[in-house]
N, C-alpha and C positions, 0 to 999 in steps of 0.2 A: 085697357084690358086687364079680363078676368085671370089675374093668375091660378086661380083656385080649381078654375075648368083646366087648365092645363097641367099643374102638378099636381092635384088633389091635395092629399093628407099631407105630403111631403113640400108645400109650399115655401116652411122654411128652408129648405133646402137650394129651391132655385137655382140657384146662381152656380150651387158648389154641383150640381146634377148636371148643368149644361158640361163643366169644367171636367167632372170626373169622366162623361161618356168622351169629349175630347180627346181625354190622355188616351183612353180605352184604344179609341181609334186612330192616333197618330203613327202608331209605328205601321198599320195598316197600311196607311195611307201613302208613307214611304214608300213603302216596300211595292204597292202596285202600281203607281205612277213614277219610280225612282227618278223624281224632280225635287230639289230642292225648294225651288219656289213656290212649287204647289203645296209641298206640305207646311212651308210655311205660310202662306194664304190661308191655309185650312187652321191653322193654331192661332193667327191674326183675328180674324172673322169670327171664329168661335168667342175668344176674349173679349171682343167688342160687342158680340149678343150677350154675354153674361153683364157686362158692364150697364149695358142697359136694360136688362131684366133687374139689375141691384137699385138702379136710379128709380126705374119702378117701384118697386114696393120700397125703396126707402121714402120717396115722395108720394105715396099712395097710401092706404090703409091699411097695408100689410102688417105692420111694427105690431108683434104681439101674439103672429103665428109661433105656433110650436110643434116640436116632435119630442116628447119624452123629454131627457136631459137637455135637446138644442133648440134653440129659440131664438127668433129674427126680430131685434129690438132695435132701437135707434142707436145706440151703441153698435151694437151688428154690422147694422146697413152702412153706419161710418168708415169702420174696421175695415170690411170688403170691400168698399170702394178705394179705399187705401192702398190696399194688396193688389187689386184689379189694376191699377192706375200703376204700379210698380211693374206688374207683369205686363201689359200694354206696352212700356217704353221699354222692359227688355227684348218683348219678340219682334219689337216694331225696328231694331237696331240689328236682332242675330243673323237675318240676311243677308244684309250688309258688311259683318263684322269676317275681318280675314282671319280671327281667332277663331271660329265655327265653321268655319270651311269644310275643315277636315273631320267634322264631328258627324257622328248618326243623327243626323234632325229628327229623325222622327223618332227618338229615344231624347233626345237635347228638347225635344217643345213638348213631350210629354212629360219626360221629371219637372221642367220649370213648371206645368201646370199643375202635377200632382202635387208641388211645393205649396204652391196657392191655394189649392183645394186645402190641406193642413192647417196653413194659416187660418182661413174661413172658417174650420172648424171648428179652431180654440178659439176665436172672437164670438162663437155663437154657443158656447160651452157653458154650463154651470156645475159639473161634476169632475173632479179632480182625475180620473178614467178619464172621461170622455177630451178632458185636457191634454192629457199625457197621451193618447192616442194620435190626436191632431199635429202635437209638437214633434212627435215619432215621426210621421209623414213625412212633415217637410223636413226633418233632420237627414232621414234616411236620403231622400231625393236631394238633397242639400251634397250630402257626401257625393252620392254620385255623378252632381253635375260639375264638382271641380274637378273629379277624375279624368274626365272624359277624352280631356286630351291626352290621350293617352302617349303621345311620344315624347311629351314634355316633361324633365324631371323635375321641375318647379314646383308642377301640378301634380303629381306622385307622391312629393315628400309634401305639398299640403296637404291632402287628401288624407295621407295615413296619420300625419295631425290630429287633421279636424276628425276621423274617426275616434283614435284611441280619447280624444278629452271628450268626445261625445260622449261616449261609452261610459267615461264617468260618471258623467253628468246625468245620464240616463239612468245610473245605479244611485247615486246620489239622491234624486226626484223618486223614485221608486221607495226607494227606502225611508224617506220622509213622509210618502201617502202611505205606506203600510203601517207608520208608525199612529200619524192619525187617525186609520180606518181601527185601529187597537185601540185607542183612547176613547172614540165617539161611536163606533157600530156603522159610520157612513160617510161615505165617499163628496155626497152634495155638500159645496160651500157651503150654505148658509144653514142647512142644519149642524155644520161644523162648528160654527160662529157661535150657533148657542149652545154646544151642548159639551163644548169644556167647562170644567168649572171651578178645576185649579191648575194652579201652575209647578210644573216639575222637572225632572231633569228630562222626562221621555218628550213632554212637548217642547221643549228647550231644543231638544235633538232634533223633533220633527220638523220645524219652521226652520232652523238653520243649514238643515240637508236641503228641505227644498229653495232655498234664500241661493245656497251656492248652486246646485243643480240647474236650476233656469237664471242664475248668472250667466253661467256659461251662454245662455242663450242671446245674450242682452250683450258679451262679450265685455262686461262688468267688471273693475279691476276687485280683488286679485286673478278673475277668471278668465282675461283677456289676450293670452297668451297665442292661443289661434289664430286672430281676428287678420294680423299686418302676415299672416306665411300664405292663409287661404287665401287671402283678396289679392297679394301678389301672383300667387299661383294661379289663379283659375282665369279662364277667357273672360275680358274685361265685363261683358254683360252680366255672367255671373256672379261679379265681383260687384258691380252694381245691386243685381236681384238681392244677395244676401246684404248687405249693407243697409238699404232702404227697406227689403221687404220682412226677409230673416230674422231681424233687431228688432222690428217693431213686431214682430208675432211675439218676442220675447216679453218687451213689452206690454202686449196686450194681456200674456200670461200674468203679468204681475197685476196687473189691474182687476182680472176677472175672480183672479184669488185673492188678493191680501188686502184691496179695496173692499171688498167684501165682507171677509173675515175681520175688518178691523174698523169696519165703519161705528159712529157712534153709536150707543147702546148697545151692542153687541157683549156677548158675553166673553169674546176673545180682549176685545176693546178692555174690560173691564179689568183682565187679569194681566194681562201682556203688553197691551195697545203702545205705550208709551218706550218699553223698552225695545219696539221691533220700531217707531218712528226714528229712535236714536240710530238703532243698528242701520237701516236703508241710507239716514243722513251720513252718518258716518263712512257708508258706501259710493253713496254720490259721490263726496268730494274727493276719496280716495280715486275714484274710475275718472274723474273729470281732471284731477292734477296728475295723473299719469299718463293720460290719454296726452293732453296737453305738454308737457315737459315733455315726453319724449318723441312726440311729433318733431321736435324742433331740430332734433339730430339726425332727422331722416331724408336721404339725398334721392329714391325712388318716391316718386311720386303716386306711386299706389298705396304703399306702406305710409307716408306721409297720411294720405285720405284715411287709411284704416285706422290711425292714431286719433285722426280728429273723429272720427265714429265711435270710438270707445269715450269721448270726451264728452259728445254729445248725448252718448246713453246715461250719462254720469249729470247731464241737466234735467234732462226727462225723469231720473230716479230723484229728482225733488219731491213729485208728488206726492212718491209713497214715506217720504219725511215727513209734509205737512198735511197729507189724507185728507182734504175738504174737498169737495163740489168746486169752488172756482181751481183751485191746482191741478185735477184733474181736467179741466176746461181748457186751461193752457196747457199743459203737458199734450195733450190731445191735438191742438192746434199747433204745438212746434214739433209734433209728429208729423204733420202734412206737410208741415214748410222744408221738412227737411228730407223728404223724400224727393222734390223739384232740388233743393240746394245742392244736396249730396248725391242725387241721381244725377242732374245735371253736369257735375263735376265729373262723374267716373264716363260719362257720356262723351264728353271732349275728349278726357283720357282715351278710349277707343276708336275715336273717330282718329286722333293723329297717330295710332298705331297704324292701322287701316293705311295709311298712306306714309309709314317707312319711318315714323318720329320712335324715337325710344319713351322708356319711362322714369329717367333721371330728369331732375327737375333741370339739370344745366342744359337738355335735351329743347328745355322751351324756350332759350335763349333769342331776342328776337320774334318770339311769334307776334306779336304785334304787326310787322311787318308782312308776315309771310298770309295770315289769316285773322286780319283785322275784328274780323266778328267773333271768331273761338277766341281773342284773345281777350276782347271785353266781354264777350259770355261768361269765361271763366276768371274773369275779376269780378264780375258780379255774383257768382256762386260764392267763391271765395270769404268776399265781403261780407254777402248775406249772413256764414257761416260766424263770421266772427262778428256779427251783430252790429254792423254799420247802417246806420237809417240813409235812406227809407225801406228799405229793402225787407223783405219777409223773416230776417231771421232775428232783427232789430224787434221786429214788431211781436214773436213770438217769445224771444226772450225775456221781452218786458213784461209781458203779461207773466210768463213762469216765473220770473225773481221776486216779482212783485205779490205774486202768491206765498212767496217765502218771509216776506217782508211783512207783511199784513194782509194784502186782499183785497176785495171790494169793502172789509171793513172797515181798514183805517187803521185797526188796532194793531201796534207793534206785537208780532208774534217771536216765541223760542228760538225762528229760524233764520234770525235777520243774520247771523253769520255764517250760515249757511250760503245766503245771499251775494254774503261780500265774498266768500270762495270764489263762489261762483259767476260773479262780474271780474275778480279779479282771474281766472281763466282765459273770461272770453279775451282782456287783455293781452294776456300772454299770447292766446293765439293768435293774435291778429301779426305777432311777428314771422310765423312760420307762413301765413297764408302770405304776406306781402313780400317773401321770398321769391314766393313763385310769380307774382305781379313785377318784382323788379326784372326778374329773367325774361318775363315777357313784351316791358315796355323800357327797359332802361338799356342795359346787355344787347350787345351785338350778336348775332348767329351767324353761325361758318358760311350761309347761305341765306339769299333774298326773295330764292325761287318761290310762286306762290302756292299755296297747298288748297287742294280743291278736295273736299271730303265726300262719302258718300250721301245721296239726299235725303237718306232715312235718315241718319247722324242728324244733318240738319235740321229735320222738321222736331224731331225729339230735342233737341237742343233748344230751340227756340221754341218749345212747348213749357220748356222748365224754366226758362226764360222770362217770358211772360207770366207765368205764373208767381215767380220769387217777387215782382213788379204789382202784378195786383193784390197779391195776397200783403205784402206790406202795406200798400197805401190804401184796402179796400177789403181789410179782414171782415166786416161785419157779418157779413151771409154764413162765412166757413166758421166764425167763430160763433154765430149760434147753435147750426148743426151741433159745434162742438158742446153745447150746456145743454142740448137736449141729449146729449148720450153719458157726460156726464151723471146727467141728473137719473137717467136708467139706473148707472152703476148705482149709484149715491142712495138712489129709491130706495 
């Protein structure tokens, strides 16, 4: 297929254009048809079309197409595929979820697709301002998605907290960008990397402000306080979307900005590179430790998964400490596996809410007898998150942690202590994951009545189960894609 014939000079925007048009049309589709299923089908089909176009571009000769400060390359294509996979799973189950039945579905799907467009825009940008626009498009859409459950007090509280803390992060980010622009006269990341000629207090404030502002987006410690309340208050498909999609956008921001600014040979790396690496190492250690320790005390499974997501963000931040191509490759691979591990766990929570099961871990007692496949799938997802072989989480953590130890060179690095902290935290996480498994398989529930979940949830959960198993045993093909994407960023 000749994409340039269809999209002309806007080929780099092709998957985003499809989604943008869909988001604009969805409220009209809802208004004209008055049927939830038709609106869902339109959103679902357009998501599949965008996925197909992205695959064609990623596997064809379209990497390298650009339009000003937006470029489609191997990194963009891989991140687009990740974001679209998250959108696919969220849209697939939304029509069957009891938590979305009372929402205005036209606005719901339009906001979710709009948030995905923002994520994709971030992944293709090479300028601080265009990245900022993409982040804010996703953030504003996310605020509205959380608040759509209008008669739910938890949703309203979560949305207010999300907006307030999000506004603070936006202010910090803009302050940092303005400082860098004042110092260098440009917002193009590659130019900033070579235009900074000296270290002073303004440079330090600029980078600290940006790290704090964007740290909020990935719920990095100590900027994580919003995540548990938001994930608990939002509809479960939205919680899954934010935990797996929005968080990856924040990580893409860090990669697009800091991996380029502090790549070997840049002026930035010479001036302040090692100090920033140590800062990220400390943030990574704090994030994974806080996430795992606080998760132990949680009785609500959504909140437990939220703190688990915080810990997972800490693991991925290892790439910003190590800051080499192998670490970035491993980090990208872990981001992909995390979509299916954490996404699958949230999908099971959403499916069980549909049949009247509560959100407390105690509500999962005896689930193995009521829904054997769901209990088995949840066990797989949780053990994969903990890093138990041969599941995807073990494979991706092995690559990620080894990058801190020495990577492919076999030379012991200065970040061995960070790998030790990460391994220790993985061991801690097994405790609270095992609590859920114990409830499902060992403890007795109040009833043995069989559970039957909607077919859409079953399809989505099966996809995640297969991905967790296949990526764990046969990671080579996806890992090679991650290698290509990392080479683009570091090149």
